[in-house]
CHARMM-style PDB file with segment names, atoms N, HN, CA, C and O in Angstrom:
ATOM      1  N   UNK     1       0.843  -1.171   0.012  1.00  0.00      PROA
ATOM      2  CA  UNK     1       0.015   0.006   0.021  1.00  0.00      PROA
ATOM      3  C   UNK     1       0.889   1.205  -0.018  1.00  0.00      PROA
ATOM      4  O   UNK     1       0.343   2.297   0.140  1.00  0.00      PROA
ATOM      5  N   UNK     2       2.144   1.153  -0.203  1.00  0.00      PROA
ATOM      6  HN  UNK     2       2.587   0.266  -0.332  1.00  0.00      PROA
ATOM      7  CA  UNK     2       3.017   2.233  -0.192  1.00  0.00      PROA
ATOM      8  C   UNK     2       2.739   3.223  -1.323  1.00  0.00      PROA
ATOM      9  O   UNK     2       2.919   4.429  -1.154  1.00  0.00      PROA
ATOM     10  N   UNK     3       2.305   2.715  -2.469  1.00  0.00      PROA
ATOM     11  HN  UNK     3       2.159   1.736  -2.606  1.00  0.00      PROA
ATOM     12  CA  UNK     3       1.988   3.484  -3.645  1.00  0.00      PROA
ATOM     13  C   UNK     3       0.862   4.398  -3.219  1.00  0.00      PROA
ATOM     14  O   UNK     3       0.922   5.584  -3.546  1.00  0.00      PROA
ATOM     15  N   UNK     4      -0.137   3.955  -2.532  1.00  0.00      PROA
ATOM     16  HN  UNK     4      -0.186   2.992  -2.266  1.00  0.00      PROA
ATOM     17  CA  UNK     4      -1.273   4.734  -2.174  1.00  0.00      PROA
ATOM     18  C   UNK     4      -0.806   5.964  -1.176  1.00  0.00      PROA
ATOM     19  O   UNK     4      -1.213   7.109  -1.373  1.00  0.00      PROA
ATOM     20  N   UNK     5      -0.022   5.672  -0.217  1.00  0.00      PROA
ATOM     21  HN  UNK     5       0.309   4.742  -0.057  1.00  0.00      PROA
ATOM     22  CA  UNK     5       0.433   6.739   0.630  1.00  0.00      PROA
ATOM     23  C   UNK     5       1.372   7.711  -0.113  1.00  0.00      PROA
ATOM     24  O   UNK     5       1.300   8.922   0.099  1.00  0.00      PROA
ATOM     25  N   UNK     6       2.223   7.201  -0.954  1.00  0.00      PROA
ATOM     26  HN  UNK     6       2.281   6.218  -1.127  1.00  0.00      PROA
ATOM     27  CA  UNK     6       3.220   8.030  -1.671  1.00  0.00      PROA
ATOM     28  C   UNK     6       2.484   8.903  -2.637  1.00  0.00      PROA
ATOM     29  O   UNK     6       2.873  10.058  -2.813  1.00  0.00      PROA
ATOM     30  N   UNK     7       1.458   8.434  -3.267  1.00  0.00      PROA
ATOM     31  HN  UNK     7       1.142   7.496  -3.123  1.00  0.00      PROA
ATOM     32  CA  UNK     7       0.730   9.272  -4.297  1.00  0.00      PROA
ATOM     33  C   UNK     7      -0.079  10.299  -3.541  1.00  0.00      PROA
ATOM     34  O   UNK     7      -0.188  11.439  -3.991  1.00  0.00      PROA
ATOM     35  N   UNK     8      -0.657   9.929  -2.395  1.00  0.00      PROA
ATOM     36  HN  UNK     8      -0.569   9.003  -2.029  1.00  0.00      PROA
ATOM     37  CA  UNK     8      -1.530  10.924  -1.683  1.00  0.00      PROA
ATOM     38  C   UNK     8      -0.582  12.059  -1.216  1.00  0.00      PROA
ATOM     39  O   UNK     8      -0.954  13.229  -1.308  1.00  0.00      PROA
ATOM     40  N   UNK     9       0.646  11.733  -0.714  1.00  0.00      PROA
ATOM     41  HN  UNK     9       0.948  10.783  -0.639  1.00  0.00      PROA
ATOM     42  CA  UNK     9       1.519  12.765  -0.227  1.00  0.00      PROA
ATOM     43  C   UNK     9       2.086  13.609  -1.430  1.00  0.00      PROA
ATOM     44  O   UNK     9       2.350  14.800  -1.266  1.00  0.00      PROA
ATOM     45  N   UNK    10       2.266  12.994  -2.614  1.00  0.00      PROA
ATOM     46  HN  UNK    10       2.052  12.027  -2.747  1.00  0.00      PROA
ATOM     47  CA  UNK    10       2.758  13.660  -3.741  1.00  0.00      PROA
ATOM     48  C   UNK    10       1.701  14.769  -4.141  1.00  0.00      PROA
ATOM     49  O   UNK    10       2.052  15.838  -4.639  1.00  0.00      PROA
ATOM     50  N   UNK    11       0.489  14.463  -3.908  1.00  0.00      PROA
ATOM     51  HN  UNK    11       0.204  13.594  -3.503  1.00  0.00      PROA
ATOM     52  CA  UNK    11      -0.653  15.355  -4.271  1.00  0.00      PROA
ATOM     53  C   UNK    11      -0.807  16.429  -3.138  1.00  0.00      PROA
ATOM     54  O   UNK    11      -1.564  17.384  -3.311  1.00  0.00      PROA
ATOM     55  N   UNK    12      -0.122  16.283  -2.026  1.00  0.00      PROA
ATOM     56  HN  UNK    12       0.493  15.507  -1.885  1.00  0.00      PROA
ATOM     57  CA  UNK    12      -0.308  17.181  -0.890  1.00  0.00      PROA
ATOM     58  C   UNK    12      -1.605  17.011  -0.197  1.00  0.00      PROA
ATOM     59  O   UNK    12      -2.136  17.973   0.359  1.00  0.00      PROA
ATOM     60  N   UNK    13      -2.163  15.785  -0.205  1.00  0.00      PROA
ATOM     61  HN  UNK    13      -1.732  15.003  -0.657  1.00  0.00      PROA
ATOM     62  CA  UNK    13      -3.482  15.505   0.402  1.00  0.00      PROA
ATOM     63  C   UNK    13      -3.252  14.956   1.829  1.00  0.00      PROA
ATOM     64  O   UNK    13      -2.310  14.187   2.023  1.00  0.00      PROA
ATOM     65  N   UNK    14      -4.011  15.292   2.754  1.00  0.00      PROA
ATOM     66  HN  UNK    14      -4.776  15.917   2.596  1.00  0.00      PROA
ATOM     67  CA  UNK    14      -4.099  14.575   4.066  1.00  0.00      PROA
ATOM     68  C   UNK    14      -5.152  13.431   3.978  1.00  0.00      PROA
ATOM     69  O   UNK    14      -5.966  13.376   3.056  1.00  0.00      PROA
ATOM     70  N   UNK    15      -5.097  12.615   4.884  1.00  0.00      PROA
ATOM     71  HN  UNK    15      -4.436  12.660   5.633  1.00  0.00      PROA
ATOM     72  CA  UNK    15      -6.135  11.488   4.993  1.00  0.00      PROA
ATOM     73  C   UNK    15      -7.505  12.125   5.105  1.00  0.00      PROA
ATOM     74  O   UNK    15      -8.452  11.583   4.535  1.00  0.00      PROA
ATOM     75  N   UNK    16      -7.671  13.207   5.779  1.00  0.00      PROA
ATOM     76  HN  UNK    16      -6.902  13.648   6.243  1.00  0.00      PROA
ATOM     77  CA  UNK    16      -8.950  13.803   5.997  1.00  0.00      PROA
ATOM     78  C   UNK    16      -9.404  14.390   4.627  1.00  0.00      PROA
ATOM     79  O   UNK    16     -10.588  14.326   4.296  1.00  0.00      PROA
ATOM     80  N   UNK    17      -8.475  14.953   3.844  1.00  0.00      PROA
ATOM     81  HN  UNK    17      -7.513  15.005   4.112  1.00  0.00      PROA
ATOM     82  CA  UNK    17      -8.850  15.469   2.467  1.00  0.00      PROA
ATOM     83  C   UNK    17      -9.327  14.236   1.613  1.00  0.00      PROA
ATOM     84  O   UNK    17     -10.309  14.339   0.878  1.00  0.00      PROA
ATOM     85  N   UNK    18      -8.627  13.095   1.724  1.00  0.00      PROA
ATOM     86  HN  UNK    18      -7.829  13.012   2.321  1.00  0.00      PROA
ATOM     87  CA  UNK    18      -9.053  11.918   1.074  1.00  0.00      PROA
ATOM     88  C   UNK    18     -10.483  11.499   1.436  1.00  0.00      PROA
ATOM     89  O   UNK    18     -11.278  11.066   0.603  1.00  0.00      PROA
ATOM     90  N   UNK    19     -10.759  11.662   2.774  1.00  0.00      PROA
ATOM     91  HN  UNK    19     -10.113  12.014   3.451  1.00  0.00      PROA
ATOM     92  CA  UNK    19     -12.121  11.308   3.147  1.00  0.00      PROA
ATOM     93  C   UNK    19     -13.125  12.208   2.508  1.00  0.00      PROA
ATOM     94  O   UNK    19     -14.196  11.756   2.104  1.00  0.00      PROA
ATOM     95  N   UNK    20     -12.805  13.479   2.405  1.00  0.00      PROA
ATOM     96  HN  UNK    20     -11.935  13.845   2.734  1.00  0.00      PROA
ATOM     97  CA  UNK    20     -13.685  14.475   1.727  1.00  0.00      PROA
ATOM     98  C   UNK    20     -13.800  14.103   0.202  1.00  0.00      PROA
ATOM     99  O   UNK    20     -14.900  14.189  -0.342  1.00  0.00      PROA
ATOM    100  N   UNK    21     -12.740  13.710  -0.469  1.00  0.00      PROA
ATOM    101  HN  UNK    21     -11.846  13.640  -0.027  1.00  0.00      PROA
ATOM    102  CA  UNK    21     -12.786  13.437  -1.838  1.00  0.00      PROA
ATOM    103  C   UNK    21     -13.419  12.015  -2.265  1.00  0.00      PROA
ATOM    104  O   UNK    21     -13.911  11.788  -3.371  1.00  0.00      PROA
ATOM    105  N   UNK    22     -13.323  11.122  -1.227  1.00  0.00      PROA
ATOM    106  HN  UNK    22     -12.923  11.307  -0.329  1.00  0.00      PROA
ATOM    107  CA  UNK    22     -13.784   9.734  -1.657  1.00  0.00      PROA
ATOM    108  C   UNK    22     -15.001   9.289  -0.876  1.00  0.00      PROA
ATOM    109  O   UNK    22     -15.706   8.374  -1.299  1.00  0.00      PROA
ATOM    110  N   UNK    23     -15.257   9.913   0.244  1.00  0.00      PROA
ATOM    111  HN  UNK    23     -14.684  10.657   0.589  1.00  0.00      PROA
ATOM    112  CA  UNK    23     -16.375   9.507   1.115  1.00  0.00      PROA
ATOM    113  C   UNK    23     -16.041   8.320   1.971  1.00  0.00      PROA
ATOM    114  O   UNK    23     -16.926   7.748   2.608  1.00  0.00      PROA
ATOM    115  N   UNK    24     -14.758   7.925   2.003  1.00  0.00      PROA
ATOM    116  HN  UNK    24     -14.039   8.389   1.486  1.00  0.00      PROA
ATOM    117  CA  UNK    24     -14.255   6.784   2.800  1.00  0.00      PROA
ATOM    118  C   UNK    24     -13.815   7.434   4.145  1.00  0.00      PROA
ATOM    119  O   UNK    24     -13.012   8.366   4.178  1.00  0.00      PROA
ATOM    120  N   UNK    25     -14.363   6.911   5.204  1.00  0.00      PROA
ATOM    121  HN  UNK    25     -15.015   6.153   5.177  1.00  0.00      PROA
ATOM    122  CA  UNK    25     -14.029   7.321   6.592  1.00  0.00      PROA
ATOM    123  C   UNK    25     -12.536   7.407   6.724  1.00  0.00      PROA
ATOM    124  O   UNK    25     -11.851   6.544   6.175  1.00  0.00      PROA
ATOM    125  N   UNK    26     -11.946   8.427   7.442  1.00  0.00      PROA
ATOM    126  HN  UNK    26     -12.503   9.128   7.888  1.00  0.00      PROA
ATOM    127  CA  UNK    26     -10.556   8.646   7.595  1.00  0.00      PROA
ATOM    128  C   UNK    26      -9.869   7.475   8.272  1.00  0.00      PROA
ATOM    129  O   UNK    26      -8.776   7.054   7.893  1.00  0.00      PROA
ATOM    130  N   UNK    27     -10.533   6.978   9.261  1.00  0.00      PROA
ATOM    131  HN  UNK    27     -11.421   7.320   9.569  1.00  0.00      PROA
ATOM    132  CA  UNK    27      -9.909   5.776  10.003  1.00  0.00      PROA
ATOM    133  C   UNK    27      -9.840   4.537   9.092  1.00  0.00      PROA
ATOM    134  O   UNK    27      -8.862   3.791   9.131  1.00  0.00      PROA
ATOM    135  N   UNK    28     -10.892   4.321   8.266  1.00  0.00      PROA
ATOM    136  HN  UNK    28     -11.687   4.927   8.235  1.00  0.00      PROA
ATOM    137  CA  UNK    28     -10.899   3.167   7.347  1.00  0.00      PROA
ATOM    138  C   UNK    28      -9.797   3.471   6.203  1.00  0.00      PROA
ATOM    139  O   UNK    28      -9.103   2.568   5.735  1.00  0.00      PROA
ATOM    140  N   UNK    29      -9.704   4.704   5.828  1.00  0.00      PROA
ATOM    141  HN  UNK    29     -10.268   5.437   6.208  1.00  0.00      PROA
ATOM    142  CA  UNK    29      -8.717   5.064   4.746  1.00  0.00      PROA
ATOM    143  C   UNK    29      -7.304   4.812   5.345  1.00  0.00      PROA
ATOM    144  O   UNK    29      -6.425   4.359   4.612  1.00  0.00      PROA
ATOM    145  N   UNK    30      -7.066   5.078   6.594  1.00  0.00      PROA
ATOM    146  HN  UNK    30      -7.779   5.446   7.190  1.00  0.00      PROA
ATOM    147  CA  UNK    30      -5.764   4.909   7.228  1.00  0.00      PROA
ATOM    148  C   UNK    30      -5.479   3.425   7.266  1.00  0.00      PROA
ATOM    149  O   UNK    30      -4.348   3.014   7.007  1.00  0.00      PROA
ATOM    150  N   UNK    31      -6.478   2.599   7.584  1.00  0.00      PROA
ATOM    151  HN  UNK    31      -7.397   2.932   7.795  1.00  0.00      PROA
ATOM    152  CA  UNK    31      -6.256   1.192   7.655  1.00  0.00      PROA
ATOM    153  C   UNK    31      -5.885   0.588   6.236  1.00  0.00      PROA
ATOM    154  O   UNK    31      -5.070  -0.326   6.110  1.00  0.00      PROA
ATOM    155  N   UNK    32      -6.549   1.174   5.197  1.00  0.00      PROA
ATOM    156  HN  UNK    32      -7.211   1.916   5.300  1.00  0.00      PROA
ATOM    157  CA  UNK    32      -6.213   0.786   3.789  1.00  0.00      PROA
ATOM    158  C   UNK    32      -4.878   1.067   3.499  1.00  0.00      PROA
ATOM    159  O   UNK    32      -4.178   0.204   2.969  1.00  0.00      PROA
ATOM    160  N   UNK    33      -4.382   2.317   3.819  1.00  0.00      PROA
ATOM    161  HN  UNK    33      -4.951   3.018   4.249  1.00  0.00      PROA
ATOM    162  CA  UNK    33      -3.009   2.777   3.530  1.00  0.00      PROA
ATOM    163  C   UNK    33      -1.911   1.814   4.233  1.00  0.00      PROA
ATOM    164  O   UNK    33      -0.869   1.505   3.655  1.00  0.00      PROA
ATOM    165  N   UNK    34      -2.226   1.398   5.457  1.00  0.00      PROA
ATOM    166  HN  UNK    34      -3.073   1.649   5.925  1.00  0.00      PROA
ATOM    167  CA  UNK    34      -1.304   0.493   6.136  1.00  0.00      PROA
ATOM    168  C   UNK    34      -1.445  -0.931   5.894  1.00  0.00      PROA
ATOM    169  O   UNK    34      -0.710  -1.756   6.438  1.00  0.00      PROA
ATOM    170  N   UNK    35      -2.412  -1.248   5.055  1.00  0.00      PROA
ATOM    171  HN  UNK    35      -3.009  -0.579   4.613  1.00  0.00      PROA
ATOM    172  CA  UNK    35      -2.655  -2.689   4.742  1.00  0.00      PROA
ATOM    173  C   UNK    35      -3.358  -3.556   5.724  1.00  0.00      PROA
ATOM    174  O   UNK    35      -3.352  -4.783   5.622  1.00  0.00      PROA
ATOM    175  N   UNK    36      -3.995  -2.879   6.721  1.00  0.00      PROA
ATOM    176  HN  UNK    36      -4.001  -1.883   6.803  1.00  0.00      PROA
ATOM    177  CA  UNK    36      -4.811  -3.527   7.726  1.00  0.00      PROA
ATOM    178  C   UNK    36      -6.171  -3.838   7.192  1.00  0.00      PROA
ATOM    179  O   UNK    36      -6.905  -4.647   7.759  1.00  0.00      PROA
ATOM    180  N   UNK    37      -6.507  -3.206   6.115  1.00  0.00      PROA
ATOM    181  HN  UNK    37      -5.910  -2.548   5.655  1.00  0.00      PROA
ATOM    182  CA  UNK    37      -7.823  -3.391   5.592  1.00  0.00      PROA
ATOM    183  C   UNK    37      -7.743  -3.293   4.038  1.00  0.00      PROA
ATOM    184  O   UNK    37      -6.950  -2.494   3.540  1.00  0.00      PROA
ATOM    185  N   UNK    38      -8.500  -4.041   3.290  1.00  0.00      PROA
ATOM    186  HN  UNK    38      -9.144  -4.690   3.695  1.00  0.00      PROA
ATOM    187  CA  UNK    38      -8.521  -4.037   1.879  1.00  0.00      PROA
ATOM    188  C   UNK    38      -9.577  -3.162   1.364  1.00  0.00      PROA
ATOM    189  O   UNK    38     -10.599  -3.092   2.046  1.00  0.00      PROA
ATOM    190  N   UNK    39      -9.512  -2.478   0.272  1.00  0.00      PROA
ATOM    191  HN  UNK    39      -8.682  -2.535  -0.283  1.00  0.00      PROA
ATOM    192  CA  UNK    39     -10.488  -1.709  -0.242  1.00  0.00      PROA
ATOM    193  C   UNK    39     -11.426  -2.469  -1.262  1.00  0.00      PROA
ATOM    194  O   UNK    39     -10.975  -3.392  -1.939  1.00  0.00      PROA
ATOM    195  N   UNK    40     -12.757  -2.053  -1.356  1.00  0.00      PROA
ATOM    196  HN  UNK    40     -13.123  -1.303  -0.806  1.00  0.00      PROA
ATOM    197  CA  UNK    40     -13.574  -2.697  -2.356  1.00  0.00      PROA
ATOM    198  C   UNK    40     -13.284  -2.216  -3.680  1.00  0.00      PROA
ATOM    199  O   UNK    40     -12.445  -1.327  -3.828  1.00  0.00      PROA
ATOM    200  N   UNK    41     -13.909  -2.727  -4.674  1.00  0.00      PROA
ATOM    201  HN  UNK    41     -14.591  -3.448  -4.553  1.00  0.00      PROA
ATOM    202  CA  UNK    41     -13.727  -2.179  -6.134  1.00  0.00      PROA
ATOM    203  C   UNK    41     -14.121  -0.779  -6.131  1.00  0.00      PROA
ATOM    204  O   UNK    41     -13.399   0.078  -6.641  1.00  0.00      PROA
ATOM    205  N   UNK    42     -15.336  -0.484  -5.529  1.00  0.00      PROA
ATOM    206  HN  UNK    42     -15.923  -1.180  -5.115  1.00  0.00      PROA
ATOM    207  CA  UNK    42     -15.850   0.906  -5.633  1.00  0.00      PROA
ATOM    208  C   UNK    42     -14.915   1.822  -4.896  1.00  0.00      PROA
ATOM    209  O   UNK    42     -14.634   2.905  -5.409  1.00  0.00      PROA
ATOM    210  N   UNK    43     -14.418   1.479  -3.749  1.00  0.00      PROA
ATOM    211  HN  UNK    43     -14.647   0.599  -3.332  1.00  0.00      PROA
ATOM    212  CA  UNK    43     -13.414   2.352  -3.079  1.00  0.00      PROA
ATOM    213  C   UNK    43     -12.197   2.653  -3.814  1.00  0.00      PROA
ATOM    214  O   UNK    43     -11.658   3.760  -3.808  1.00  0.00      PROA
ATOM    215  N   UNK    44     -11.744   1.546  -4.502  1.00  0.00      PROA
ATOM    216  HN  UNK    44     -12.182   0.647  -4.507  1.00  0.00      PROA
ATOM    217  CA  UNK    44     -10.521   1.687  -5.241  1.00  0.00      PROA
ATOM    218  C   UNK    44     -10.766   2.615  -6.505  1.00  0.00      PROA
ATOM    219  O   UNK    44      -9.909   3.388  -6.935  1.00  0.00      PROA
ATOM    220  N   UNK    45     -11.915   2.469  -7.002  1.00  0.00      PROA
ATOM    221  HN  UNK    45     -12.611   1.841  -6.653  1.00  0.00      PROA
ATOM    222  CA  UNK    45     -12.333   3.429  -8.127  1.00  0.00      PROA
ATOM    223  C   UNK    45     -12.294   4.863  -7.645  1.00  0.00      PROA
ATOM    224  O   UNK    45     -11.675   5.713  -8.284  1.00  0.00      PROA
ATOM    225  N   UNK    46     -12.957   5.153  -6.507  1.00  0.00      PROA
ATOM    226  HN  UNK    46     -13.460   4.462  -5.987  1.00  0.00      PROA
ATOM    227  CA  UNK    46     -13.024   6.493  -5.913  1.00  0.00      PROA
ATOM    228  C   UNK    46     -11.657   7.046  -5.568  1.00  0.00      PROA
ATOM    229  O   UNK    46     -11.390   8.232  -5.759  1.00  0.00      PROA
ATOM    230  N   UNK    47     -10.782   6.171  -5.051  1.00  0.00      PROA
ATOM    231  HN  UNK    47     -11.000   5.207  -4.896  1.00  0.00      PROA
ATOM    232  CA  UNK    47      -9.453   6.576  -4.649  1.00  0.00      PROA
ATOM    233  C   UNK    47      -8.600   6.909  -5.926  1.00  0.00      PROA
ATOM    234  O   UNK    47      -7.895   7.917  -5.982  1.00  0.00      PROA
ATOM    235  N   UNK    48      -8.701   6.058  -6.882  1.00  0.00      PROA
ATOM    236  HN  UNK    48      -9.273   5.239  -6.837  1.00  0.00      PROA
ATOM    237  CA  UNK    48      -7.977   6.350  -8.183  1.00  0.00      PROA
ATOM    238  C   UNK    48      -8.446   7.660  -8.846  1.00  0.00      PROA
ATOM    239  O   UNK    48      -7.646   8.413  -9.401  1.00  0.00      PROA
ATOM    240  N   UNK    49      -9.634   7.882  -8.779  1.00  0.00      PROA
ATOM    241  HN  UNK    49     -10.284   7.270  -8.328  1.00  0.00      PROA
ATOM    242  CA  UNK    49     -10.206   9.097  -9.379  1.00  0.00      PROA
ATOM    243  C   UNK    49      -9.780  10.342  -8.646  1.00  0.00      PROA
ATOM    244  O   UNK    49      -9.500  11.371  -9.261  1.00  0.00      PROA
ATOM    245  N   UNK    50      -9.729  10.249  -7.282  1.00  0.00      PROA
ATOM    246  HN  UNK    50      -9.957   9.413  -6.783  1.00  0.00      PROA
ATOM    247  CA  UNK    50      -9.359  11.377  -6.384  1.00  0.00      PROA
ATOM    248  C   UNK    50      -7.900  11.704  -6.636  1.00  0.00      PROA
ATOM    249  O   UNK    50      -7.500  12.869  -6.650  1.00  0.00      PROA
ATOM    250  N   UNK    51      -7.077  10.614  -6.843  1.00  0.00      PROA
ATOM    251  HN  UNK    51      -7.401   9.668  -6.832  1.00  0.00      PROA
ATOM    252  CA  UNK    51      -5.613  10.821  -6.922  1.00  0.00      PROA
ATOM    253  C   UNK    51      -5.189  10.995  -8.331  1.00  0.00      PROA
ATOM    254  O   UNK    51      -3.996  11.204  -8.549  1.00  0.00      PROA
ATOM    255  N   UNK    52      -6.052  10.933  -9.333  1.00  0.00      PROA
ATOM    256  HN  UNK    52      -7.021  10.764  -9.156  1.00  0.00      PROA
ATOM    257  CA  UNK    52      -5.785  11.170 -10.722  1.00  0.00      PROA
ATOM    258  C   UNK    52      -4.859  10.047 -11.271  1.00  0.00      PROA
ATOM    259  O   UNK    52      -3.908  10.334 -11.997  1.00  0.00      PROA
ATOM    260  N   UNK    53      -5.136   8.810 -10.930  1.00  0.00      PROA
ATOM    261  HN  UNK    53      -5.909   8.577 -10.340  1.00  0.00      PROA
ATOM    262  CA  UNK    53      -4.313   7.642 -11.427  1.00  0.00      PROA
ATOM    263  C   UNK    53      -5.278   6.525 -11.752  1.00  0.00      PROA
ATOM    264  O   UNK    53      -6.495   6.642 -11.615  1.00  0.00      PROA
ATOM    265  N   UNK    54      -4.674   5.439 -12.187  1.00  0.00      PROA
ATOM    266  HN  UNK    54      -3.685   5.344 -12.298  1.00  0.00      PROA
ATOM    267  CA  UNK    54      -5.575   4.174 -12.548  1.00  0.00      PROA
ATOM    268  C   UNK    54      -5.631   3.234 -11.381  1.00  0.00      PROA
ATOM    269  O   UNK    54      -4.808   3.263 -10.467  1.00  0.00      PROA
ATOM    270  N   UNK    55      -6.629   2.409 -11.453  1.00  0.00      PROA
ATOM    271  HN  UNK    55      -7.298   2.386 -12.196  1.00  0.00      PROA
ATOM    272  CA  UNK    55      -6.781   1.372 -10.466  1.00  0.00      PROA
ATOM    273  C   UNK    55      -5.675   0.298 -10.637  1.00  0.00      PROA
ATOM    274  O   UNK    55      -5.330  -0.392  -9.677  1.00  0.00      PROA
ATOM    275  N   UNK    56      -5.130   0.164 -11.852  1.00  0.00      PROA
ATOM    276  HN  UNK    56      -5.410   0.725 -12.631  1.00  0.00      PROA
ATOM    277  CA  UNK    56      -4.139  -0.704 -12.104  1.00  0.00      PROA
ATOM    278  C   UNK    56      -2.823  -0.275 -11.378  1.00  0.00      PROA
ATOM    279  O   UNK    56      -2.077  -1.095 -10.842  1.00  0.00      PROA
ATOM    280  N   UNK    57      -2.598   1.043 -11.401  1.00  0.00      PROA
ATOM    281  HN  UNK    57      -3.203   1.709 -11.836  1.00  0.00      PROA
ATOM    282  CA  UNK    57      -1.418   1.606 -10.755  1.00  0.00      PROA
ATOM    283  C   UNK    57      -1.473   1.301  -9.185  1.00  0.00      PROA
ATOM    284  O   UNK    57      -0.513   0.854  -8.558  1.00  0.00      PROA
ATOM    285  N   UNK    58      -2.703   1.597  -8.640  1.00  0.00      PROA
ATOM    286  HN  UNK    58      -3.483   1.960  -9.150  1.00  0.00      PROA
ATOM    287  CA  UNK    58      -2.847   1.292  -7.236  1.00  0.00      PROA
ATOM    288  C   UNK    58      -2.636  -0.167  -6.889  1.00  0.00      PROA
ATOM    289  O   UNK    58      -2.120  -0.508  -5.824  1.00  0.00      PROA
ATOM    290  N   UNK    59      -3.056  -1.038  -7.833  1.00  0.00      PROA
ATOM    291  HN  UNK    59      -3.475  -0.761  -8.697  1.00  0.00      PROA
ATOM    292  CA  UNK    59      -2.923  -2.481  -7.559  1.00  0.00      PROA
ATOM    293  C   UNK    59      -1.442  -2.960  -7.890  1.00  0.00      PROA
ATOM    294  O   UNK    59      -1.085  -4.105  -7.611  1.00  0.00      PROA
ATOM    295  N   UNK    60      -0.696  -2.146  -8.424  1.00  0.00      PROA
ATOM    296  HN  UNK    60      -0.986  -1.216  -8.650  1.00  0.00      PROA
ATOM    297  CA  UNK    60       0.751  -2.611  -8.712  1.00  0.00      PROA
ATOM    298  C   UNK    60       0.824  -3.336 -10.046  1.00  0.00      PROA
ATOM    299  O   UNK    60       1.798  -4.055 -10.267  1.00  0.00      PROA
ATOM    300  N   UNK    61      -0.157  -3.195 -10.965  1.00  0.00      PROA
ATOM    301  HN  UNK    61      -0.949  -2.611 -10.785  1.00  0.00      PROA
ATOM    302  CA  UNK    61      -0.133  -3.888 -12.173  1.00  0.00      PROA
ATOM    303  C   UNK    61       0.564  -3.108 -13.186  1.00  0.00      PROA
ATOM    304  O   UNK    61       0.945  -3.687 -14.204  1.00  0.00      PROA
ATOM    305  N   UNK    62       0.779  -1.851 -13.028  1.00  0.00      PROA
ATOM    306  HN  UNK    62       0.470  -1.381 -12.201  1.00  0.00      PROA
ATOM    307  CA  UNK    62       1.594  -0.998 -13.977  1.00  0.00      PROA
ATOM    308  C   UNK    62       2.352   0.009 -13.196  1.00  0.00      PROA
ATOM    309  O   UNK    62       2.029   0.319 -12.050  1.00  0.00      PROA
ATOM    310  N   UNK    63       3.402   0.537 -13.853  1.00  0.00      PROA
ATOM    311  HN  UNK    63       3.664   0.285 -14.785  1.00  0.00      PROA
ATOM    312  CA  UNK    63       4.187   1.659 -13.144  1.00  0.00      PROA
ATOM    313  C   UNK    63       3.747   3.028 -13.722  1.00  0.00      PROA
ATOM    314  O   UNK    63       4.303   4.065 -13.359  1.00  0.00      PROA
ATOM    315  N   UNK    64       2.794   3.019 -14.578  1.00  0.00      PROA
ATOM    316  HN  UNK    64       2.341   2.177 -14.873  1.00  0.00      PROA
ATOM    317  CA  UNK    64       2.276   4.281 -15.192  1.00  0.00      PROA
ATOM    318  C   UNK    64       1.195   4.945 -14.371  1.00  0.00      PROA
ATOM    319  O   UNK    64       0.058   4.479 -14.298  1.00  0.00      PROA
ATOM    320  N   UNK    65       1.603   6.102 -13.726  1.00  0.00      PROA
ATOM    321  HN  UNK    65       2.527   6.480 -13.786  1.00  0.00      PROA
ATOM    322  CA  UNK    65       0.771   6.736 -12.759  1.00  0.00      PROA
ATOM    323  C   UNK    65      -0.476   7.469 -13.506  1.00  0.00      PROA
ATOM    324  O   UNK    65      -1.548   7.678 -12.938  1.00  0.00      PROA
ATOM    325  N   UNK    66      -0.212   7.812 -14.776  1.00  0.00      PROA
ATOM    326  HN  UNK    66       0.659   7.642 -15.237  1.00  0.00      PROA
ATOM    327  CA  UNK    66      -1.209   8.497 -15.512  1.00  0.00      PROA
ATOM    328  C   UNK    66      -2.490   7.665 -15.791  1.00  0.00      PROA
ATOM    329  O   UNK    66      -2.389   6.522 -16.236  1.00  0.00      PROA
ATOM    330  N   UNK    67      -3.624   8.200 -15.547  1.00  0.00      PROA
ATOM    331  HN  UNK    67      -3.706   9.129 -15.186  1.00  0.00      PROA
ATOM    332  CA  UNK    67      -4.882   7.386 -15.667  1.00  0.00      PROA
ATOM    333  C   UNK    67      -5.149   7.098 -17.211  1.00  0.00      PROA
ATOM    334  O   UNK    67      -4.682   7.817 -18.095  1.00  0.00      PROA
ATOM    335  N   UNK    68      -5.909   6.032 -17.444  1.00  0.00      PROA
ATOM    336  HN  UNK    68      -6.288   5.448 -16.727  1.00  0.00      PROA
ATOM    337  CA  UNK    68      -6.343   5.830 -18.824  1.00  0.00      PROA
ATOM    338  C   UNK    68      -7.342   6.896 -19.249  1.00  0.00      PROA
ATOM    339  O   UNK    68      -7.929   7.558 -18.394  1.00  0.00      PROA
ATOM    340  N   UNK    69      -7.537   7.069 -20.475  1.00  0.00      PROA
ATOM    341  HN  UNK    69      -7.060   6.531 -21.170  1.00  0.00      PROA
ATOM    342  CA  UNK    69      -8.530   8.133 -20.972  1.00  0.00      PROA
ATOM    343  C   UNK    69      -9.978   7.677 -20.626  1.00  0.00      PROA
ATOM    344  O   UNK    69     -10.393   6.572 -20.975  1.00  0.00      PROA
ATOM    345  N   UNK    70     -10.656   8.480 -19.996  1.00  0.00      PROA
ATOM    346  HN  UNK    70     -10.319   9.377 -19.712  1.00  0.00      PROA
ATOM    347  CA  UNK    70     -12.024   8.103 -19.485  1.00  0.00      PROA
ATOM    348  C   UNK    70     -13.000   8.262 -20.679  1.00  0.00      PROA
ATOM    349  O   UNK    70     -12.848   9.069 -21.596  1.00  0.00      PROA
ATOM    350  N   UNK    71     -13.997   7.405 -20.548  1.00  0.00      PROA
ATOM    351  HN  UNK    71     -14.121   6.749 -19.804  1.00  0.00      PROA
ATOM    352  CA  UNK    71     -15.003   7.412 -21.593  1.00  0.00      PROA
ATOM    353  C   UNK    71     -16.195   8.383 -21.156  1.00  0.00      PROA
ATOM    354  O   UNK    71     -16.498   8.510 -19.970  1.00  0.00      PROA
ATOM    355  N   UNK    72     -16.774   8.979 -22.062  1.00  0.00      PROA
ATOM    356  HN  UNK    72     -16.528   8.876 -23.026  1.00  0.00      PROA
ATOM    357  CA  UNK    72     -17.870   9.897 -21.709  1.00  0.00      PROA
ATOM    358  C   UNK    72     -19.198   9.064 -21.683  1.00  0.00      PROA
ATOM    359  O   UNK    72     -19.403   8.198 -22.533  1.00  0.00      PROA
ATOM    360  N   UNK    73     -20.029   9.328 -20.756  1.00  0.00      PROA
ATOM    361  HN  UNK    73     -19.862  10.031 -20.066  1.00  0.00      PROA
ATOM    362  CA  UNK    73     -21.287   8.470 -20.582  1.00  0.00      PROA
ATOM    363  C   UNK    73     -22.451   9.266 -21.212  1.00  0.00      PROA
ATOM    364  OT1 UNK    73     -23.591   8.800 -21.208  1.00  0.00      PROA
TER     365      UNK     73
END
């Protein structure tokens, strides 16, 4: 979960700011960052969107931080 913490700090966000951006309680978010709790698919999607990255980057499947182009609905 180091990528998650590192990316959050790169953006200059606190865990409280992440709570505001994602709707994930700060204490739960802290547990996700430390690996004491896993995030759901929906939480991962919200975190990736808030941090401007892809879910694949958060999962360690790619080293490319830049998100994929989003489709319009």
